[in-house]
N, CA, C, O and CB atoms as a CASP TS submission, in Angstrom:
PFRMAT TS
TARGET T0000
AUTHOR 0000-0000-0000
METHOD Language model
MODEL 1
PARENT N/A
ATOM      1  N   MET     1     125.633  70.212 104.293  1.00  0.00           N
ATOM      2  CA  MET     1     124.851  70.392 105.468  1.00  0.00           C
ATOM      3  C   MET     1     125.638  71.161 106.528  1.00  0.00           C
ATOM      4  O   MET     1     125.097  72.042 107.197  1.00  0.00           O
ATOM      5  CB  MET     1     124.397  69.057 105.995  1.00  0.00           C
ATOM      6  N   ARG     2     126.900  70.824 106.672  1.00  0.00           N
ATOM      7  CA  ARG     2     127.731  71.510 107.673  1.00  0.00           C
ATOM      8  C   ARG     2     127.884  72.995 107.327  1.00  0.00           C
ATOM      9  O   ARG     2     127.878  73.852 108.210  1.00  0.00           O
ATOM     10  CB  ARG     2     129.126  70.839 107.771  1.00  0.00           C
ATOM     11  N   ARG     3     128.020  73.282 106.035  1.00  0.00           N
ATOM     12  CA  ARG     3     128.143  74.684 105.626  1.00  0.00           C
ATOM     13  C   ARG     3     126.900  75.467 106.035  1.00  0.00           C
ATOM     14  O   ARG     3     127.009  76.585 106.540  1.00  0.00           O
ATOM     15  CB  ARG     3     128.362  74.789 104.100  1.00  0.00           C
ATOM     16  N   GLU     4     125.730  74.891 105.823  1.00  0.00           N
ATOM     17  CA  GLU     4     124.483  75.552 106.194  1.00  0.00           C
ATOM     18  C   GLU     4     124.364  75.716 107.709  1.00  0.00           C
ATOM     19  O   GLU     4     123.908  76.753 108.191  1.00  0.00           O
ATOM     20  CB  GLU     4     123.291  74.764 105.658  1.00  0.00           C
ATOM     21  N   GLN     5     124.771  74.702 108.450  1.00  0.00           N
ATOM     22  CA  GLN     5     124.739  74.797 109.904  1.00  0.00           C
ATOM     23  C   GLN     5     125.648  75.923 110.396  1.00  0.00           C
ATOM     24  O   GLN     5     125.273  76.697 111.277  1.00  0.00           O
ATOM     25  CB  GLN     5     125.157  73.463 110.535  1.00  0.00           C
ATOM     26  N   ASN     6     126.833  76.003 109.822  1.00  0.00           N
ATOM     27  CA  ASN     6     127.772  77.073 110.199  1.00  0.00           C
ATOM     28  C   ASN     6     127.208  78.442 109.851  1.00  0.00           C
ATOM     29  O   ASN     6     127.348  79.396 110.616  1.00  0.00           O
ATOM     30  CB  ASN     6     129.127  76.873 109.503  1.00  0.00           C
ATOM     31  N   TYR     7     126.579  78.528 108.703  1.00  0.00           N
ATOM     32  CA  TYR     7     125.978  79.797 108.280  1.00  0.00           C
ATOM     33  C   TYR     7     124.923  80.243 109.289  1.00  0.00           C
ATOM     34  O   TYR     7     124.942  81.384 109.749  1.00  0.00           O
ATOM     35  CB  TYR     7     125.351  79.664 106.870  1.00  0.00           C
ATOM     36  N   LEU     8     124.015  79.352 109.629  1.00  0.00           N
ATOM     37  CA  LEU     8     122.942  79.694 110.567  1.00  0.00           C
ATOM     38  C   LEU     8     123.469  79.949 111.972  1.00  0.00           C
ATOM     39  O   LEU     8     122.991  80.851 112.660  1.00  0.00           O
ATOM     40  CB  LEU     8     121.908  78.584 110.603  1.00  0.00           C
ATOM     41  N   ALA     9     124.442  79.167 112.399  1.00  0.00           N
ATOM     42  CA  ALA     9     125.016  79.364 113.732  1.00  0.00           C
ATOM     43  C   ALA     9     125.686  80.731 113.846  1.00  0.00           C
ATOM     44  O   ALA     9     125.624  81.366 114.899  1.00  0.00           O
ATOM     45  CB  ALA     9     126.027  78.255 114.048  1.00  0.00           C
ATOM     46  N   GLY    10     126.317  81.178 112.787  1.00  0.00           N
ATOM     47  CA  GLY    10     126.982  82.482 112.788  1.00  0.00           C
ATOM     48  C   GLY    10     126.022  83.650 112.731  1.00  0.00           C
ATOM     49  O   GLY    10     126.422  84.793 112.952  1.00  0.00           O
ATOM     50  N   ARG    11     124.760  83.380 112.437  1.00  0.00           N
ATOM     51  CA  ARG    11     123.768  84.443 112.323  1.00  0.00           C
ATOM     52  C   ARG    11     122.590  84.235 113.270  1.00  0.00           C
ATOM     53  O   ARG    11     121.503  84.764 113.038  1.00  0.00           O
ATOM     54  CB  ARG    11     123.268  84.532 110.896  1.00  0.00           C
ATOM     55  N   ALA    12     122.800  83.485 114.313  1.00  0.00           N
ATOM     56  CA  ALA    12     121.719  83.133 115.237  1.00  0.00           C
ATOM     57  C   ALA    12     121.054  84.367 115.836  1.00  0.00           C
ATOM     58  O   ALA    12     119.844  84.369 116.061  1.00  0.00           O
ATOM     59  CB  ALA    12     122.252  82.247 116.352  1.00  0.00           C
ATOM     60  N   GLU    13     121.831  85.413 116.094  1.00  0.00           N
ATOM     61  CA  GLU    13     121.255  86.627 116.689  1.00  0.00           C
ATOM     62  C   GLU    13     120.288  87.332 115.746  1.00  0.00           C
ATOM     63  O   GLU    13     119.500  88.168 116.188  1.00  0.00           O
ATOM     64  CB  GLU    13     122.362  87.588 117.088  1.00  0.00           C
ATOM     65  N   ARG    14     120.332  87.015 114.481  1.00  0.00           N
ATOM     66  CA  ARG    14     119.436  87.636 113.493  1.00  0.00           C
ATOM     67  C   ARG    14     118.186  86.802 113.228  1.00  0.00           C
ATOM     68  O   ARG    14     117.342  87.200 112.425  1.00  0.00           O
ATOM     69  CB  ARG    14     120.179  87.858 112.186  1.00  0.00           C
ATOM     70  N   LEU    15     118.054  85.674 113.877  1.00  0.00           N
ATOM     71  CA  LEU    15     116.995  84.733 113.544  1.00  0.00           C
ATOM     72  C   LEU    15     115.867  84.696 114.564  1.00  0.00           C
ATOM     73  O   LEU    15     115.151  83.697 114.642  1.00  0.00           O
ATOM     74  CB  LEU    15     117.570  83.371 113.399  1.00  0.00           C
ATOM     75  N   HIS    16     115.692  85.728 115.327  1.00  0.00           N
ATOM     76  CA  HIS    16     114.624  85.786 116.328  1.00  0.00           C
ATOM     77  C   HIS    16     113.360  86.382 115.697  1.00  0.00           C
ATOM     78  O   HIS    16     112.917  87.469 116.069  1.00  0.00           O
ATOM     79  CB  HIS    16     115.070  86.627 117.566  1.00  0.00           C
ATOM     80  N   TYR    17     112.801  85.660 114.753  1.00  0.00           N
ATOM     81  CA  TYR    17     111.683  86.169 113.971  1.00  0.00           C
ATOM     82  C   TYR    17     110.451  86.467 114.822  1.00  0.00           C
ATOM     83  O   TYR    17     109.786  87.479 114.600  1.00  0.00           O
ATOM     84  CB  TYR    17     111.324  85.182 112.894  1.00  0.00           C
ATOM     85  N   ALA    18     110.139  85.621 115.778  1.00  0.00           N
ATOM     86  CA  ALA    18     108.948  85.841 116.610  1.00  0.00           C
ATOM     87  C   ALA    18     109.070  87.136 117.397  1.00  0.00           C
ATOM     88  O   ALA    18     108.103  87.892 117.501  1.00  0.00           O
ATOM     89  CB  ALA    18     108.734  84.660 117.572  1.00  0.00           C
ATOM     90  N   ALA    19     110.242  87.399 117.948  1.00  0.00           N
ATOM     91  CA  ALA    19     110.448  88.637 118.714  1.00  0.00           C
ATOM     92  C   ALA    19     110.349  89.863 117.800  1.00  0.00           C
ATOM     93  O   ALA    19     109.778  90.882 118.187  1.00  0.00           O
ATOM     94  CB  ALA    19     111.825  88.612 119.424  1.00  0.00           C
ATOM     95  N   MET    20     110.893  89.763 116.615  1.00  0.00           N
ATOM     96  CA  MET    20     110.830  90.884 115.673  1.00  0.00           C
ATOM     97  C   MET    20     109.396  91.121 115.217  1.00  0.00           C
ATOM     98  O   MET    20     108.949  92.265 115.134  1.00  0.00           O
ATOM     99  CB  MET    20     111.737  90.621 114.457  1.00  0.00           C
ATOM    100  N   ALA    21     108.687  90.059 114.926  1.00  0.00           N
ATOM    101  CA  ALA    21     107.292  90.193 114.506  1.00  0.00           C
ATOM    102  C   ALA    21     106.446  90.784 115.618  1.00  0.00           C
ATOM    103  O   ALA    21     105.537  91.570 115.350  1.00  0.00           O
ATOM    104  CB  ALA    21     106.726  88.838 114.082  1.00  0.00           C
ATOM    105  N   ALA    22     106.732  90.418 116.873  1.00  0.00           N
ATOM    106  CA  ALA    22     105.991  90.968 118.010  1.00  0.00           C
ATOM    107  C   ALA    22     106.202  92.469 118.138  1.00  0.00           C
ATOM    108  O   ALA    22     105.325  93.176 118.634  1.00  0.00           O
ATOM    109  CB  ALA    22     106.409  90.274 119.303  1.00  0.00           C
ATOM    110  N   ARG    23     107.348  92.963 117.699  1.00  0.00           N
ATOM    111  CA  ARG    23     107.635  94.410 117.720  1.00  0.00           C
ATOM    112  C   ARG    23     107.016  95.136 116.526  1.00  0.00           C
ATOM    113  O   ARG    23     107.043  96.363 116.442  1.00  0.00           O
ATOM    114  CB  ARG    23     109.149  94.648 117.733  1.00  0.00           C
ATOM    115  N   GLY    24     106.460  94.348 115.608  1.00  0.00           N
ATOM    116  CA  GLY    24     105.872  94.949 114.422  1.00  0.00           C
ATOM    117  C   GLY    24     106.855  95.153 113.289  1.00  0.00           C
ATOM    118  O   GLY    24     106.530  95.809 112.299  1.00  0.00           O
ATOM    119  N   TRP    25     108.041  94.608 113.415  1.00  0.00           N
ATOM    120  CA  TRP    25     109.051  94.739 112.380  1.00  0.00           C
ATOM    121  C   TRP    25     108.782  93.732 111.263  1.00  0.00           C
ATOM    122  O   TRP    25     108.336  92.620 111.545  1.00  0.00           O
ATOM    123  CB  TRP    25     110.463  94.539 112.967  1.00  0.00           C
ATOM    124  N   PRO    26     109.037  94.086 110.023  1.00  0.00           N
ATOM    125  CA  PRO    26     108.859  93.108 108.944  1.00  0.00           C
ATOM    126  C   PRO    26     109.913  92.013 109.058  1.00  0.00           C
ATOM    127  O   PRO    26     111.079  92.296 109.331  1.00  0.00           O
ATOM    128  CB  PRO    26     108.941  93.795 107.554  1.00  0.00           C
ATOM    129  N   ILE    27     109.507  90.776 108.851  1.00  0.00           N
ATOM    130  CA  ILE    27     110.455  89.670 108.971  1.00  0.00           C
ATOM    131  C   ILE    27     110.747  89.016 107.628  1.00  0.00           C
ATOM    132  O   ILE    27     111.560  88.094 107.555  1.00  0.00           O
ATOM    133  CB  ILE    27     109.924  88.634 109.938  1.00  0.00           C
ATOM    134  N   GLY    28     110.112  89.466 106.593  1.00  0.00           N
ATOM    135  CA  GLY    28     110.364  88.913 105.264  1.00  0.00           C
ATOM    136  C   GLY    28     111.198  89.871 104.445  1.00  0.00           C
ATOM    137  O   GLY    28     111.386  91.026 104.827  1.00  0.00           O
ATOM    138  N   SER    29     111.689  89.403 103.339  1.00  0.00           N
ATOM    139  CA  SER    29     112.502  90.249 102.469  1.00  0.00           C
ATOM    140  C   SER    29     111.683  90.824 101.318  1.00  0.00           C
ATOM    141  O   SER    29     112.222  91.545 100.478  1.00  0.00           O
ATOM    142  CB  SER    29     113.682  89.458 101.920  1.00  0.00           C
ATOM    143  N   GLY    30     110.398  90.517 101.270  1.00  0.00           N
ATOM    144  CA  GLY    30     109.570  90.949 100.152  1.00  0.00           C
ATOM    145  C   GLY    30     109.546  92.441  99.935  1.00  0.00           C
ATOM    146  O   GLY    30     109.632  92.900  98.796  1.00  0.00           O
ATOM    147  N   ALA    31     109.428  93.219 101.016  1.00  0.00           N
ATOM    148  CA  ALA    31     109.373  94.677 100.878  1.00  0.00           C
ATOM    149  C   ALA    31     110.675  95.229 100.321  1.00  0.00           C
ATOM    150  O   ALA    31     110.663  96.121  99.472  1.00  0.00           O
ATOM    151  CB  ALA    31     109.067  95.329 102.225  1.00  0.00           C
ATOM    152  N   VAL    32     111.784  94.708 100.789  1.00  0.00           N
ATOM    153  CA  VAL    32     113.084  95.172 100.306  1.00  0.00           C
ATOM    154  C   VAL    32     113.281  94.776  98.849  1.00  0.00           C
ATOM    155  O   VAL    32     113.732  95.579  98.032  1.00  0.00           O
ATOM    156  CB  VAL    32     114.222  94.602 101.173  1.00  0.00           C
ATOM    157  N   GLU    33     112.936  93.529  98.533  1.00  0.00           N
ATOM    158  CA  GLU    33     113.087  93.075  97.155  1.00  0.00           C
ATOM    159  C   GLU    33     112.194  93.870  96.212  1.00  0.00           C
ATOM    160  O   GLU    33     112.593  94.169  95.086  1.00  0.00           O
ATOM    161  CB  GLU    33     112.766  91.588  97.050  1.00  0.00           C
ATOM    162  N   SER    34     111.005  94.210  96.656  1.00  0.00           N
ATOM    163  CA  SER    34     110.100  95.005  95.833  1.00  0.00           C
ATOM    164  C   SER    34     110.666  96.397  95.587  1.00  0.00           C
ATOM    165  O   SER    34     110.615  96.907  94.468  1.00  0.00           O
ATOM    166  CB  SER    34     108.725  95.105  96.494  1.00  0.00           C
ATOM    167  N   ALA    35     111.207  97.008  96.640  1.00  0.00           N
ATOM    168  CA  ALA    35     111.793  98.346  96.488  1.00  0.00           C
ATOM    169  C   ALA    35     112.977  98.311  95.537  1.00  0.00           C
ATOM    170  O   ALA    35     113.141  99.205  94.707  1.00  0.00           O
ATOM    171  CB  ALA    35     112.230  98.906  97.850  1.00  0.00           C
ATOM    172  N   CYS    36     113.802  97.279  95.658  1.00  0.00           N
ATOM    173  CA  CYS    36     114.962  97.151  94.759  1.00  0.00           C
ATOM    174  C   CYS    36     114.499  96.985  93.315  1.00  0.00           C
ATOM    175  O   CYS    36     115.058  97.583  92.396  1.00  0.00           O
ATOM    176  CB  CYS    36     115.850  95.950  95.175  1.00  0.00           C
ATOM    177  N   ARG    37     113.485  96.177  93.135  1.00  0.00           N
ATOM    178  CA  ARG    37     112.961  95.929  91.789  1.00  0.00           C
ATOM    179  C   ARG    37     112.390  97.213  91.182  1.00  0.00           C
ATOM    180  O   ARG    37     112.630  97.510  90.012  1.00  0.00           O
ATOM    181  CB  ARG    37     111.878  94.832  91.827  1.00  0.00           C
ATOM    182  N   GLN    38     111.639  97.967  91.977  1.00  0.00           N
ATOM    183  CA  GLN    38     111.075  99.219  91.470  1.00  0.00           C
ATOM    184  C   GLN    38     112.178 100.180  91.067  1.00  0.00           C
ATOM    185  O   GLN    38     112.110 100.821  90.018  1.00  0.00           O
ATOM    186  CB  GLN    38     110.169  99.868  92.519  1.00  0.00           C
ATOM    187  N   ARG    39     113.186 100.272  91.907  1.00  0.00           N
ATOM    188  CA  ARG    39     114.290 101.189  91.611  1.00  0.00           C
ATOM    189  C   ARG    39     115.042 100.728  90.360  1.00  0.00           C
ATOM    190  O   ARG    39     115.396 101.542  89.507  1.00  0.00           O
ATOM    191  CB  ARG    39     115.258 101.285  92.818  1.00  0.00           C
ATOM    192  N   GLN    40     115.281  99.431  90.259  1.00  0.00           N
ATOM    193  CA  GLN    40     116.002  98.911  89.104  1.00  0.00           C
ATOM    194  C   GLN    40     115.227  99.184  87.822  1.00  0.00           C
ATOM    195  O   GLN    40     115.822  99.553  86.809  1.00  0.00           O
ATOM    196  CB  GLN    40     116.258  97.407  89.261  1.00  0.00           C
ATOM    197  N   CYS    41     113.917  99.009  87.849  1.00  0.00           N
ATOM    198  CA  CYS    41     113.118  99.226  86.641  1.00  0.00           C
ATOM    199  C   CYS    41     113.114 100.688  86.223  1.00  0.00           C
ATOM    200  O   CYS    41     112.906 100.990  85.048  1.00  0.00           O
ATOM    201  CB  CYS    41     111.689  98.750  86.860  1.00  0.00           C
ATOM    202  N   ARG    42     113.337 101.595  87.155  1.00  0.00           N
ATOM    203  CA  ARG    42     113.433 103.010  86.796  1.00  0.00           C
ATOM    204  C   ARG    42     114.753 103.300  86.106  1.00  0.00           C
ATOM    205  O   ARG    42     114.843 104.206  85.277  1.00  0.00           O
ATOM    206  CB  ARG    42     113.282 103.895  88.038  1.00  0.00           C
ATOM    207  N   PHE    43     115.770 102.534  86.446  1.00  0.00           N
ATOM    208  CA  PHE    43     117.101 102.780  85.903  1.00  0.00           C
ATOM    209  C   PHE    43     117.353 102.054  84.596  1.00  0.00           C
ATOM    210  O   PHE    43     118.031 102.574  83.710  1.00  0.00           O
ATOM    211  CB  PHE    43     118.137 102.378  86.901  1.00  0.00           C
ATOM    212  N   LYS    44     116.813 100.865  84.477  1.00  0.00           N
ATOM    213  CA  LYS    44     117.133 100.089  83.285  1.00  0.00           C
ATOM    214  C   LYS    44     116.050  99.064  83.026  1.00  0.00           C
ATOM    215  O   LYS    44     115.212  98.780  83.882  1.00  0.00           O
ATOM    216  CB  LYS    44     118.495  99.402  83.429  1.00  0.00           C
ATOM    217  N   ARG    45     116.089  98.539  81.870  1.00  0.00           N
ATOM    218  CA  ARG    45     115.201  97.460  81.479  1.00  0.00           C
ATOM    219  C   ARG    45     116.047  96.218  81.252  1.00  0.00           C
ATOM    220  O   ARG    45     117.269  96.329  81.155  1.00  0.00           O
ATOM    221  CB  ARG    45     114.380  97.829  80.206  1.00  0.00           C
ATOM    222  N   PRO    46     115.453  95.061  81.164  1.00  0.00           N
ATOM    223  CA  PRO    46     116.245  93.848  80.942  1.00  0.00           C
ATOM    224  C   PRO    46     117.157  93.987  79.722  1.00  0.00           C
ATOM    225  O   PRO    46     116.734  94.417  78.649  1.00  0.00           O
ATOM    226  CB  PRO    46     115.322  92.640  80.767  1.00  0.00           C
ATOM    227  N   GLY    47     118.402  93.614  79.920  1.00  0.00           N
ATOM    228  CA  GLY    47     119.378  93.671  78.836  1.00  0.00           C
ATOM    229  C   GLY    47     120.091  94.999  78.709  1.00  0.00           C
ATOM    230  O   GLY    47     121.018  95.124  77.908  1.00  0.00           O
ATOM    231  N   GLN    48     119.688  95.984  79.470  1.00  0.00           N
ATOM    232  CA  GLN    48     120.357  97.286  79.439  1.00  0.00           C
ATOM    233  C   GLN    48     121.295  97.390  80.633  1.00  0.00           C
ATOM    234  O   GLN    48     121.014  96.848  81.702  1.00  0.00           O
ATOM    235  CB  GLN    48     119.322  98.451  79.446  1.00  0.00           C
ATOM    236  N   PHE    49     122.407  98.087  80.447  1.00  0.00           N
ATOM    237  CA  PHE    49     123.381  98.225  81.520  1.00  0.00           C
ATOM    238  C   PHE    49     123.925  99.641  81.541  1.00  0.00           C
ATOM    239  O   PHE    49     123.955 100.321  80.515  1.00  0.00           O
ATOM    240  CB  PHE    49     124.522  97.211  81.359  1.00  0.00           C
ATOM    241  N   TRP    50     124.356 100.082  82.721  1.00  0.00           N
ATOM    242  CA  TRP    50     124.958 101.394  82.905  1.00  0.00           C
ATOM    243  C   TRP    50     126.437 101.210  83.237  1.00  0.00           C
ATOM    244  O   TRP    50     126.840 100.198  83.812  1.00  0.00           O
ATOM    245  CB  TRP    50     124.226 102.197  84.027  1.00  0.00           C
ATOM    246  N   THR    51     127.228 102.200  82.866  1.00  0.00           N
ATOM    247  CA  THR    51     128.609 102.226  83.348  1.00  0.00           C
ATOM    248  C   THR    51     128.567 102.678  84.805  1.00  0.00           C
ATOM    249  O   THR    51     127.556 103.223  85.248  1.00  0.00           O
ATOM    250  CB  THR    51     129.521 103.181  82.471  1.00  0.00           C
ATOM    251  N   LYS    52     129.639 102.464  85.552  1.00  0.00           N
ATOM    252  CA  LYS    52     129.678 102.917  86.947  1.00  0.00           C
ATOM    253  C   LYS    52     129.494 104.435  87.018  1.00  0.00           C
ATOM    254  O   LYS    52     128.764 104.937  87.874  1.00  0.00           O
ATOM    255  CB  LYS    52     131.016 102.505  87.617  1.00  0.00           C
ATOM    256  N   ARG    53     130.145 105.146  86.134  1.00  0.00           N
ATOM    257  CA  ARG    53     130.026 106.608  86.122  1.00  0.00           C
ATOM    258  C   ARG    53     128.586 107.020  85.800  1.00  0.00           C
ATOM    259  O   ARG    53     128.032 107.919  86.433  1.00  0.00           O
ATOM    260  CB  ARG    53     131.008 107.227  85.092  1.00  0.00           C
ATOM    261  N   GLY    54     128.001 106.362  84.824  1.00  0.00           N
ATOM    262  CA  GLY    54     126.640 106.697  84.429  1.00  0.00           C
ATOM    263  C   GLY    54     125.631 106.442  85.533  1.00  0.00           C
ATOM    264  O   GLY    54     124.720 107.243  85.737  1.00  0.00           O
ATOM    265  N   VAL    55     125.783 105.336  86.249  1.00  0.00           N
ATOM    266  CA  VAL    55     124.827 105.033  87.312  1.00  0.00           C
ATOM    267  C   VAL    55     125.004 105.994  88.490  1.00  0.00           C
ATOM    268  O   VAL    55     124.027 106.320  89.164  1.00  0.00           O
ATOM    269  CB  VAL    55     124.991 103.575  87.782  1.00  0.00           C
ATOM    270  N   ARG    56     126.219 106.447  88.747  1.00  0.00           N
ATOM    271  CA  ARG    56     126.421 107.461  89.803  1.00  0.00           C
ATOM    272  C   ARG    56     125.666 108.742  89.455  1.00  0.00           C
ATOM    273  O   ARG    56     125.010 109.338  90.309  1.00  0.00           O
ATOM    274  CB  ARG    56     127.937 107.769  89.995  1.00  0.00           C
ATOM    275  N   HIS    57     125.764 109.154  88.208  1.00  0.00           N
ATOM    276  CA  HIS    57     125.051 110.358  87.769  1.00  0.00           C
ATOM    277  C   HIS    57     123.544 110.139  87.820  1.00  0.00           C
ATOM    278  O   HIS    57     122.792 111.017  88.243  1.00  0.00           O
ATOM    279  CB  HIS    57     125.481 110.753  86.343  1.00  0.00           C
ATOM    280  N   ARG    58     123.120 108.980  87.392  1.00  0.00           N
ATOM    281  CA  ARG    58     121.687 108.659  87.400  1.00  0.00           C
ATOM    282  C   ARG    58     121.153 108.618  88.832  1.00  0.00           C
ATOM    283  O   ARG    58     120.053 109.102  89.102  1.00  0.00           O
ATOM    284  CB  ARG    58     121.430 107.305  86.696  1.00  0.00           C
ATOM    285  N   ASN    59     121.931 108.042  89.746  1.00  0.00           N
ATOM    286  CA  ASN    59     121.528 108.020  91.157  1.00  0.00           C
ATOM    287  C   ASN    59     121.389 109.433  91.711  1.00  0.00           C
ATOM    288  O   ASN    59     120.432 109.729  92.426  1.00  0.00           O
ATOM    289  CB  ASN    59     122.543 107.228  91.994  1.00  0.00           C
ATOM    290  N   ALA    60     122.333 110.298  91.385  1.00  0.00           N
ATOM    291  CA  ALA    60     122.279 111.679  91.875  1.00  0.00           C
ATOM    292  C   ALA    60     121.023 112.377  91.377  1.00  0.00           C
ATOM    293  O   ALA    60     120.361 113.084  92.137  1.00  0.00           O
ATOM    294  CB  ALA    60     123.527 112.460  91.433  1.00  0.00           C
ATOM    295  N   LEU    61     120.693 112.185  90.117  1.00  0.00           N
ATOM    296  CA  LEU    61     119.487 112.792  89.567  1.00  0.00           C
ATOM    297  C   LEU    61     118.229 112.245  90.236  1.00  0.00           C
ATOM    298  O   LEU    61     117.319 113.005  90.567  1.00  0.00           O
ATOM    299  CB  LEU    61     119.421 112.559  88.065  1.00  0.00           C
ATOM    300  N   GLN    62     118.176 110.944  90.432  1.00  0.00           N
ATOM    301  CA  GLN    62     117.006 110.317  91.052  1.00  0.00           C
ATOM    302  C   GLN    62     116.833 110.783  92.498  1.00  0.00           C
ATOM    303  O   GLN    62     115.720 111.100  92.918  1.00  0.00           O
ATOM    304  CB  GLN    62     117.131 108.786  91.004  1.00  0.00           C
ATOM    305  N   GLU    63     117.921 110.827  93.255  1.00  0.00           N
ATOM    306  CA  GLU    63     117.845 111.263  94.652  1.00  0.00           C
ATOM    307  C   GLU    63     117.413 112.728  94.737  1.00  0.00           C
ATOM    308  O   GLU    63     116.597 113.089  95.586  1.00  0.00           O
ATOM    309  CB  GLU    63     119.206 111.067  95.354  1.00  0.00           C
ATOM    310  N   ALA    64     117.955 113.562  93.866  1.00  0.00           N
ATOM    311  CA  ALA    64     117.569 114.969  93.862  1.00  0.00           C
ATOM    312  C   ALA    64     116.087 115.113  93.548  1.00  0.00           C
ATOM    313  O   ALA    64     115.396 115.922  94.166  1.00  0.00           O
ATOM    314  CB  ALA    64     118.409 115.759  92.846  1.00  0.00           C
ATOM    315  N   ARG    65     115.606 114.345  92.607  1.00  0.00           N
ATOM    316  CA  ARG    65     114.183 114.394  92.246  1.00  0.00           C
ATOM    317  C   ARG    65     113.306 113.943  93.402  1.00  0.00           C
ATOM    318  O   ARG    65     112.304 114.586  93.714  1.00  0.00           O
ATOM    319  CB  ARG    65     113.911 113.521  91.017  1.00  0.00           C
ATOM    320  N   GLU    66     113.682 112.837  94.041  1.00  0.00           N
ATOM    321  CA  GLU    66     112.873 112.285  95.122  1.00  0.00           C
ATOM    322  C   GLU    66     112.842 113.184  96.350  1.00  0.00           C
ATOM    323  O   GLU    66     111.864 113.178  97.098  1.00  0.00           O
ATOM    324  CB  GLU    66     113.391 110.926  95.506  1.00  0.00           C
ATOM    325  N   HIS    67     113.895 113.952  96.564  1.00  0.00           N
ATOM    326  CA  HIS    67     113.984 114.759  97.777  1.00  0.00           C
ATOM    327  C   HIS    67     113.800 116.257  97.517  1.00  0.00           C
ATOM    328  O   HIS    67     114.086 117.083  98.384  1.00  0.00           O
ATOM    329  CB  HIS    67     115.316 114.524  98.443  1.00  0.00           C
ATOM    330  N   GLY    68     113.327 116.596  96.332  1.00  0.00           N
ATOM    331  CA  GLY    68     113.001 117.981  96.028  1.00  0.00           C
ATOM    332  C   GLY    68     114.187 118.910  95.868  1.00  0.00           C
ATOM    333  O   GLY    68     114.071 120.109  96.124  1.00  0.00           O
ATOM    334  N   HIS    69     115.331 118.377  95.446  1.00  0.00           N
ATOM    335  CA  HIS    69     116.522 119.204  95.259  1.00  0.00           C
ATOM    336  C   HIS    69     116.879 119.374  93.788  1.00  0.00           C
ATOM    337  O   HIS    69     117.996 119.780  93.465  1.00  0.00           O
ATOM    338  CB  HIS    69     117.695 118.599  96.001  1.00  0.00           C
ATOM    339  N   GLY    70     115.966 119.077  92.917  1.00  0.00           N
ATOM    340  CA  GLY    70     116.245 119.147  91.492  1.00  0.00           C
ATOM    341  C   GLY    70     116.654 120.527  91.023  1.00  0.00           C
ATOM    342  O   GLY    70     117.521 120.660  90.160  1.00  0.00           O
ATOM    343  N   ASP    71     116.037 121.557  91.586  1.00  0.00           N
ATOM    344  CA  ASP    71     116.374 122.928  91.175  1.00  0.00           C
ATOM    345  C   ASP    71     117.837 123.253  91.450  1.00  0.00           C
ATOM    346  O   ASP    71     118.449 124.027  90.714  1.00  0.00           O
ATOM    347  CB  ASP    71     115.477 123.937  91.897  1.00  0.00           C
ATOM    348  N   GLU    72     118.402 122.667  92.507  1.00  0.00           N
ATOM    349  CA  GLU    72     119.800 122.938  92.831  1.00  0.00           C
ATOM    350  C   GLU    72     120.740 122.396  91.754  1.00  0.00           C
ATOM    351  O   GLU    72     121.825 122.936  91.540  1.00  0.00           O
ATOM    352  CB  GLU    72     120.153 122.330  94.188  1.00  0.00           C
ATOM    353  N   LEU    73     120.321 121.334  91.085  1.00  0.00           N
ATOM    354  CA  LEU    73     121.162 120.772  90.029  1.00  0.00           C
ATOM    355  C   LEU    73     121.231 121.682  88.807  1.00  0.00           C
ATOM    356  O   LEU    73     122.213 121.667  88.065  1.00  0.00           O
ATOM    357  CB  LEU    73     120.643 119.405  89.620  1.00  0.00           C
ATOM    358  N   TRP    74     120.191 122.464  88.608  1.00  0.00           N
ATOM    359  CA  TRP    74     120.102 123.274  87.397  1.00  0.00           C
ATOM    360  C   TRP    74     120.335 124.752  87.663  1.00  0.00           C
ATOM    361  O   TRP    74     120.156 125.578  86.768  1.00  0.00           O
ATOM    362  CB  TRP    74     118.756 123.085  86.752  1.00  0.00           C
ATOM    363  N   SER    75     120.735 125.096  88.888  1.00  0.00           N
ATOM    364  CA  SER    75     120.939 126.530  89.195  1.00  0.00           C
ATOM    365  C   SER    75     122.126 127.042  88.398  1.00  0.00           C
ATOM    366  O   SER    75     123.071 126.311  88.101  1.00  0.00           O
ATOM    367  CB  SER    75     121.172 126.760  90.730  1.00  0.00           C
ATOM    368  N   GLN    76     122.045 128.317  88.063  1.00  0.00           N
ATOM    369  CA  GLN    76     123.105 128.952  87.311  1.00  0.00           C
ATOM    370  C   GLN    76     123.894 129.848  88.250  1.00  0.00           C
ATOM    371  O   GLN    76     123.366 130.813  88.804  1.00  0.00           O
ATOM    372  CB  GLN    76     122.542 129.753  86.114  1.00  0.00           C
ATOM    373  N   ASN    77     125.157 129.514  88.418  1.00  0.00           N
ATOM    374  CA  ASN    77     126.021 130.284  89.354  1.00  0.00           C
ATOM    375  C   ASN    77     126.742 131.375  88.640  1.00  0.00           C
ATOM    376  O   ASN    77     127.505 132.118  89.257  1.00  0.00           O
ATOM    377  CB  ASN    77     127.038 129.379  90.046  1.00  0.00           C
TER
END
C-alpha cells in the first residue's frame, strides 16, 4: 500500500483528469494502446521477433512509406 501511495504522490501533477478532460484532451490510454497494437501487428505476429538491427530497418521503411519518402530510399545516385 505504501508503495502505491508513493507512486501516486510522485505523480500527482499528472492526475488532474477533470482539468484535462475539460480541455478536450484524452485521459485514457486506449488510443495509445490501440496505436501501439496496430503498429506491432504490422511488424510482427505473435511468436515472431526482430533483431534490433532488423527492426531499425523496418522502422525506417515504415516511416518512409507513411510520410511519402519511399522514393528517396530507392533513388539511384
